[in-house]
C-alpha positions as CSV (number, residue, x, y, z in Angstrom):
1,X,83.4,82.9,1.8
2,X,86.2,85.8,1.9
3,X,84.9,89.5,2.2
4,X,87.1,91.7,0.4
5,X,87.9,95.5,-0.8
6,X,90.6,97.1,-2.5
7,X,93.3,99.4,-0.8
8,X,94.2,102.0,-2.8
9,X,97.4,102.4,-0.7
10,X,99.3,99.2,-2.0
11,X,97.0,97.9,-4.9
12,X,95.6,94.8,-3.5
13,X,92.8,93.3,-1.6
14,X,91.9,93.2,2.2
15,X,90.1,89.8,3.4
16,X,88.1,89.4,6.4
17,X,88.6,85.7,6.7
18,X,87.4,85.1,10.2
19,X,85.2,87.3,13.0
20,X,87.8,89.6,14.4
21,X,90.4,92.2,13.2
22,X,90.5,92.3,9.3
23,X,93.6,90.8,7.9
24,X,95.7,92.3,4.9
25,X,98.8,89.9,4.7
26,X,98.7,89.8,8.7
27,X,98.7,93.6,8.9
28,X,96.2,95.5,10.3
29,X,93.9,98.0,8.8
30,X,95.8,100.8,10.8
31,X,99.3,99.4,9.4
32,X,97.8,99.3,5.9
33,X,97.0,102.8,5.6
34,X,93.8,102.2,3.7
35,X,92.1,105.9,3.3
36,X,88.9,106.4,5.3
37,X,86.4,105.4,2.5
38,X,87.9,101.9,2.3
39,X,88.6,101.9,6.0
40,X,85.0,102.6,6.7
41,X,83.9,99.8,4.0
42,X,85.9,97.0,5.8
43,X,84.7,97.9,9.3
44,X,81.2,98.2,8.2
45,X,80.9,94.7,6.5
46,X,83.1,93.5,9.6
47,X,80.3,94.9,11.9
48,X,77.5,93.2,9.6
49,X,79.0,89.9,9.5
50,X,79.7,89.9,13.3
51,X,76.0,90.9,14.0
52,X,75.2,88.0,11.9
53,X,77.4,85.5,13.6
54,X,75.7,86.4,16.7
55,X,72.4,86.0,15.1
56,X,72.8,82.5,14.1
57,X,75.1,81.4,17.1
58,X,71.7,82.0,19.2
59,X,68.9,81.0,17.0
60,X,68.7,78.1,14.9
61,X,66.6,78.5,11.5
62,X,63.3,76.2,11.9
63,X,63.0,73.7,9.5
64,X,60.2,73.1,7.2
65,X,58.6,70.4,9.3
66,X,58.9,72.7,12.3
67,X,57.3,75.8,10.2
68,X,54.2,73.4,9.0
69,X,53.7,72.3,12.3
70,X,53.6,75.8,13.8
71,X,51.1,76.9,11.0
72,X,48.8,73.6,11.6
73,X,48.9,74.3,15.2
74,X,47.8,78.0,15.0
75,X,45.4,77.8,12.4
76,X,43.8,75.0,14.3
77,X,43.6,76.7,17.5
78,X,41.9,79.5,15.6
79,X,39.0,77.3,14.0
80,X,38.5,75.9,17.4
81,X,38.4,79.7,18.9
82,X,36.1,81.0,16.4
83,X,33.9,77.7,16.9
84,X,33.9,78.5,20.4
85,X,32.6,82.1,19.8
86,X,29.7,80.8,17.5
87,X,28.9,78.3,20.3
88,X,28.5,81.4,22.9
89,X,26.3,83.1,20.7
90,X,24.2,80.4,19.8
91,X,23.5,79.6,23.6
92,X,23.1,83.3,24.5
93,X,20.4,83.9,22.5
94,X,16.7,82.7,22.9
95,X,15.6,79.7,21.0
96,X,12.9,82.0,19.3
97,X,15.2,84.4,17.8
98,X,18.0,82.0,16.3
99,X,16.1,82.1,12.9
100,X,14.9,85.8,13.1
101,X,16.3,88.5,11.1
102,X,16.8,91.5,13.5
103,X,17.5,93.8,10.5
104,X,15.5,94.5,7.4
105,X,18.8,93.1,5.3
106,X,21.1,90.2,6.1
107,X,20.5,86.9,7.7
108,X,19.4,85.5,11.0
109,X,21.9,83.4,13.1
110,X,20.7,80.3,12.3
111,X,21.2,80.8,8.5
112,X,24.6,81.9,9.2
113,X,25.9,78.8,10.9
114,X,24.3,76.5,8.3
115,X,26.3,78.5,5.6
116,X,29.5,78.1,7.4
117,X,28.6,74.5,8.0
118,X,28.4,74.1,4.2
119,X,31.3,76.1,3.5
120,X,33.4,74.1,5.6
121,X,32.4,70.9,4.4
122,X,32.4,71.5,0.6
123,X,35.8,73.4,0.3
124,X,37.9,71.2,3.2
125,X,35.7,68.4,3.6
126,X,35.0,67.6,-0.2
127,X,37.9,69.3,-1.5
128,X,40.8,68.5,0.4
129,X,39.5,65.5,3.1
130,X,37.4,63.8,-0.1
131,X,34.4,63.1,1.9
132,X,32.1,63.5,-1.3
133,X,29.9,66.1,0.4
134,X,27.6,67.8,-2.1
135,X,26.7,71.5,-1.1
136,X,23.5,73.3,-1.6
137,X,24.8,76.8,-1.0
138,X,21.5,78.6,-1.7
139,X,19.8,76.1,0.3
140,X,22.1,77.1,3.3
141,X,20.2,80.4,3.1
142,X,16.7,79.2,2.8
143,X,16.8,76.7,5.1
144,X,13.6,76.5,6.9
145,X,14.1,73.5,9.4
146,X,13.9,75.6,12.6
147,X,16.9,73.1,13.9
148,X,17.4,74.2,17.8
149,X,20.8,75.3,18.9
150,X,22.3,72.1,19.7
151,X,21.3,70.5,16.5
152,X,23.0,73.6,14.5
153,X,25.9,73.7,16.7
154,X,26.3,69.5,16.8
155,X,26.8,69.8,12.8
156,X,29.0,73.3,12.9
157,X,31.4,71.9,15.4
158,X,31.4,68.4,13.4
159,X,32.5,70.3,10.5
160,X,35.4,72.3,12.6
161,X,36.6,68.8,13.9
162,X,36.9,67.7,10.5
163,X,38.7,70.5,9.5
164,X,41.4,70.5,12.3
165,X,41.7,66.9,11.5
166,X,42.3,67.4,7.8
167,X,44.8,70.5,8.9
168,X,47.0,68.5,11.3
169,X,47.3,65.6,8.4
170,X,49.1,67.6,5.7
171,X,52.7,68.3,6.8
172,X,54.7,70.6,4.5
173,X,53.9,68.8,1.5
174,X,50.1,68.5,1.9
175,X,49.8,72.0,2.7
176,X,51.9,73.1,-0.6
177,X,49.7,71.2,-3.0
178,X,47.9,73.0,-5.3
179,X,44.2,74.0,-4.5
180,X,41.6,72.3,-6.2
181,X,40.0,75.6,-6.3
182,X,42.7,76.9,-9.1
183,X,41.8,80.3,-8.2
184,X,44.0,83.6,-7.3
185,X,44.9,84.3,-4.5
186,X,44.4,80.8,-3.3
187,X,47.2,78.6,-4.6
188,X,47.2,75.7,-2.5
189,X,45.8,73.9,0.7
190,X,47.4,76.4,2.9
191,X,45.7,79.2,1.3
192,X,42.3,77.5,1.2
193,X,42.7,76.6,5.2
194,X,43.7,80.4,5.6
195,X,40.8,81.6,3.8
196,X,38.4,79.4,5.1
197,X,39.3,80.7,9.0
198,X,39.4,84.1,7.6
199,X,35.4,83.4,6.1
200,X,34.4,82.1,9.2
201,X,35.7,85.3,11.4
202,X,33.8,87.3,8.8
203,X,30.5,86.0,9.7
204,X,31.4,85.7,13.2
205,X,31.7,89.7,13.1
206,X,28.6,89.5,11.5
207,X,27.0,87.4,14.3
208,X,28.3,90.0,16.7
209,X,26.0,92.7,15.2
210,X,23.0,90.4,15.4
211,X,23.5,89.6,18.8
212,X,23.7,93.6,19.5
213,X,20.4,93.8,17.3
214,X,18.5,91.2,19.2
215,X,19.8,93.4,22.6
216,X,22.7,91.3,23.5
217,X,26.0,93.1,24.0
218,X,29.4,91.4,23.7
219,X,32.9,92.8,25.0
220,X,34.9,90.1,23.1
221,X,37.6,91.0,21.1
222,X,37.2,91.2,17.4
223,X,39.4,88.5,16.5
């Protein structure tokens, strides 16, 4: 494609055919006696074109599959990172405090883990992987089972494993498949995985406060 600028001196168009000196019927810009405005325009276009050529010579645009793979890898790693944080909190907290609310509002650490497990099994398990999981959301916050830390983590980590496995099976087409929710701003499965990770992150932040309220500090990064 030719980049052209009009020459007021000889009433003709000057064209850049290659990266290098602009040509105007074989005559350079100085010889063409372009006025300053047109000369500036030509040189500016030449500079931009040259810089763009360097960029594309040094880098290759990733393919759709490469982008999908990078998204899957990063999200999978983040799900596993968040699961590890939950595990550290649960194993640090004494067993007799796992189901105790340290504040007059909110939830216990145990109830938050039950809630996250149910959410993942519902939004990713049932709605993407087709597991047939039937959720009882209100029951997640009213759980009176008193399950141990290891029992809670076993169910939670199984849900995380299902999420990661399902995520890695998506590919570009899967990530762009319409989300079963059909609610803005979540338009496709990528959005569903993204908000699911964000949901866990939100509650991990709450867990950090619960740990402080129970007398156990943490110097972990917020993410």
